[in-house]
C-alpha positions in Angstrom: 2.0 66.1 127.2 3.0 65.4 131.1 6.1 63.1 132.0 5.7 59.5 132.5 3.9 57.6 135.3 4.7 54.0 133.7 6.7 52.1 131.4 6.4 53.1 128.0 6.9 51.2 124.6 9.0 53.6 122.8 9.5 52.4 119.1 12.9 53.1 117.3 14.6 52.7 113.9 17.8 52.4 112.3 17.8 56.1 111.0 19.1 55.3 107.6 15.9 55.0 105.8 13.0 57.5 105.2 10.3 58.6 102.7 9.6 62.2 102.1 6.8 63.7 100.1 8.2 64.8 96.8 7.7 68.4 95.7 5.4 69.4 92.9 6.3 68.7 89.1 9.7 67.2 90.1 11.6 63.8 89.2 14.3 62.7 91.3 16.6 59.7 89.8 17.7 56.7 91.6 21.0 57.7 92.9 20.4 61.4 93.4 21.0 63.7 96.3 17.8 64.5 97.8 17.1 67.6 99.8 14.3 69.0 102.0 13.4 72.2 100.6 12.6 74.5 103.8 10.3 76.9 101.3 7.8 73.9 100.5 8.4 71.2 103.3 8.9 68.7 100.6 11.7 66.6 98.9 13.4 67.7 95.9 16.7 67.1 94.0 19.8 68.5 94.8 20.9 72.1 93.4 22.1 75.4 94.0 19.8 76.7 96.2 20.0 78.4 100.1 16.9 76.8 101.3 17.7 72.8 101.0 18.4 70.4 103.8 20.3 67.6 102.1 19.1 64.0 103.8 20.2 61.6 101.7 20.6 59.9 98.3 17.3 58.3 96.1 17.2 54.6 96.3 14.6 54.3 93.4 13.3 57.1 90.7 10.1 59.2 92.0 8.8 61.3 88.9 6.5 63.6 90.0 6.0 65.2 86.6 3.0 66.9 86.6 1.7 65.9 90.1 0.9 68.1 93.0 3.2 68.1 95.9 3.1 65.1 98.0 1.3 63.3 95.2 4.5 60.3 95.3 7.3 59.9 98.2 10.7 59.1 97.7 12.5 56.2 99.2 15.9 58.0 100.7 18.9 56.4 102.5 21.2 58.4 104.7 25.1 57.3 104.7 28.1 57.4 103.4 28.0 58.2 99.6 30.4 58.2 96.6 29.1 61.7 94.3 30.8 63.9 92.0 33.4 66.5 92.5 33.2 70.1 91.9 36.3 71.6 89.6 38.8 74.7 89.5 38.6 76.5 93.0 35.8 74.6 94.1 37.4 71.3 94.0 37.3 69.1 97.2 40.6 68.0 98.1 41.9 65.2 100.9 42.8 69.1 103.0 39.0 69.1 103.3 38.3 65.7 105.2 36.0 66.6 108.0 35.1 70.1 106.6 31.5 70.8 105.3 30.4 70.5 101.4 28.1 72.3 99.5 25.3 71.3 96.8 26.0 72.2 93.3 23.2 69.5 91.6 22.0 66.1 92.1 25.0 64.4 92.2 27.9 67.1 92.6 29.2 68.7 95.7 31.7 71.6 96.2 34.4 72.9 98.5 32.5 76.6 99.1 29.1 77.9 99.4 29.6 79.6 96.2 29.3 83.2 98.0 25.9 82.4 100.1 24.2 80.5 97.0 24.6 77.1 98.2 23.5 74.9 100.8 25.3 72.3 102.8 25.5 68.9 101.2 26.9 66.8 104.3 30.4 66.2 105.5 33.6 65.3 103.5 35.2 61.7 104.7 37.2 61.0 102.0 38.5 61.9 98.3 39.8 59.9 95.2 40.1 60.6 91.8 36.5 59.8 90.9 34.9 61.7 93.3 34.1 62.6 96.9 32.7 60.4 99.9 30.1 62.5 101.3 28.2 61.7 104.8 24.5 62.8 104.2 
């Protein structure tokens, strides 16, 4: 496309609310970590895998059980969310604030990539006794 030669009405949005097509035969619960699977270009729930890109938290349930890829969409919100902390050597502490954390499942993040088996979830912003505040 060539450069502008006149004014243009460029649209915008806040950049926090999105909708993505859901992977085939996938059930994403409200409150789940949602990721785009680069292998299928569809939304799925967070899991231990290396092909995922976390995009936020599901705002409502998206049940595509038995459905084809893209048959429904999931509403996702980006932001700062409180999720579960991993345990033992993968438990996130205050020393990890500002570092990347990694997907374990649709509600849990970990300190490490699990010997290159996990995708990045987001940035650790705080840690408390009940979980981790992650910026997705």
